[in-house]
C-alpha positions as CSV (number, residue, x, y, z in Angstrom):
1,M,-47.0,55.8,-50.6
2,N,-44.8,52.7,-50.9
3,S,-44.3,50.3,-48.0
4,K,-40.8,51.7,-47.1
5,H,-42.3,55.1,-46.7
6,L,-45.2,53.8,-44.8
7,A,-43.0,51.8,-42.4
8,G,-40.8,54.8,-41.9
9,F,-43.8,57.0,-41.1
10,Y,-45.0,54.5,-38.5
11,W,-41.5,54.1,-37.0
12,V,-41.1,57.9,-36.6
13,R,-44.6,58.1,-35.1
14,L,-43.8,55.2,-32.7
15,V,-40.7,56.9,-31.5
16,L,-42.3,60.3,-30.9
17,I,-45.4,58.8,-29.2
18,S,-43.3,56.4,-27.1
19,S,-41.1,59.2,-25.8
20,L,-44.2,61.1,-24.7
21,L,-45.8,58.0,-23.2
22,A,-42.7,57.1,-21.2
23,V,-43.1,60.3,-19.2
24,T,-46.8,59.7,-18.8
25,N,-46.3,56.1,-17.7
26,L,-44.0,57.2,-15.0
27,A,-46.5,59.8,-13.8
28,F,-49.6,57.6,-13.9
29,G,-48.3,54.0,-13.4
30,S,-49.3,52.5,-16.7
31,P,-47.3,49.4,-17.8
32,P,-44.2,50.8,-19.6
33,V,-44.4,48.1,-22.4
34,L,-47.6,49.8,-23.6
35,D,-45.4,52.5,-25.2
36,K,-44.7,50.0,-27.9
37,C,-48.4,49.3,-28.6
38,V,-50.0,52.7,-28.2
39,A,-48.6,54.3,-31.4
40,C,-50.7,52.0,-33.5
41,H,-53.4,50.5,-31.3
42,G,-54.0,53.5,-29.1
43,A,-54.0,53.7,-25.3
44,D,-57.5,52.3,-25.1
45,G,-57.0,49.7,-27.9
46,H,-59.3,51.4,-30.4
47,A,-56.7,52.6,-32.9
48,H,-58.6,55.8,-33.4
49,G,-58.5,56.9,-37.0
50,N,-56.0,54.2,-37.9
51,M,-57.7,51.8,-40.2
52,A,-54.5,49.9,-40.8
53,F,-54.5,48.5,-37.3
54,P,-57.1,46.3,-35.5
55,V,-59.2,47.3,-32.5
56,I,-57.9,45.1,-29.7
57,A,-59.8,46.7,-26.8
58,G,-61.9,44.1,-24.9
59,M,-60.6,41.1,-26.7
60,P,-60.0,38.0,-24.6
61,P,-56.5,38.3,-23.2
62,A,-55.7,34.7,-24.3
63,H,-56.5,35.7,-27.9
64,I,-54.2,38.8,-27.7
65,E,-51.4,36.6,-26.2
66,E,-51.8,34.1,-29.0
67,A,-51.6,36.8,-31.6
68,I,-48.5,38.4,-30.1
69,Y,-46.8,35.0,-29.9
70,A,-47.7,34.3,-33.5
71,Y,-46.1,37.5,-34.6
72,K,-43.1,36.9,-32.3
73,D,-42.6,33.3,-33.7
74,A,-43.2,34.4,-37.3
75,A,-46.3,32.2,-37.6
76,R,-48.1,35.4,-38.7
77,K,-46.3,37.5,-41.3
78,C,-46.0,41.3,-41.2
79,R,-46.0,42.1,-44.9
80,S,-47.2,45.7,-45.2
81,V,-46.1,47.0,-41.9
82,P,-43.3,45.0,-40.3
83,L,-43.4,47.0,-37.1
84,M,-45.7,44.5,-35.3
85,C,-43.3,41.6,-35.8
86,D,-40.4,43.8,-34.7
87,M,-42.3,44.9,-31.6
88,A,-43.5,41.4,-30.7
89,K,-40.0,40.0,-30.9
90,G,-38.8,42.4,-28.2
91,L,-41.5,41.5,-25.6
92,S,-40.8,39.2,-22.7
93,D,-43.4,36.6,-21.6
94,E,-44.3,38.8,-18.7
95,E,-44.8,41.8,-21.0
96,V,-47.0,39.8,-23.4
97,V,-49.2,38.8,-20.5
98,G,-49.3,42.4,-19.2
99,V,-50.3,43.8,-22.6
100,A,-52.9,41.2,-23.1
101,E,-54.4,41.8,-19.7
102,Y,-54.4,45.5,-20.1
103,Y,-56.1,45.6,-23.5
104,G,-58.5,42.8,-22.5
105,T,-59.8,45.1,-19.7
106,Q,-60.4,48.1,-22.0
107,E,-64.0,48.8,-23.0
108,R,-64.9,47.9,-26.5
109,F,-67.3,50.3,-28.2
């Protein structure tokens, strides 16, 4: 599968999962910005069965924030799956902190 097809696959997956999670977030009070993260990293940060994406559960929040800002500022490149850079660019500072805090509190196993 070439990179355009792979990116398209993840984009469709993101849209479908984000739609479902938006309803779930309203019902359970999860931070809405997680909709952008869950499609690849999973709700618990373990990216279950998704070897292309790192496990971020239990990472120090400062490390997660640093990584997001590196993608946002293009210090880190998104060569094979540009979705991470696109998602990071759309996050506010408050959302970056919220995502980092959320995934930092998830149990790493």
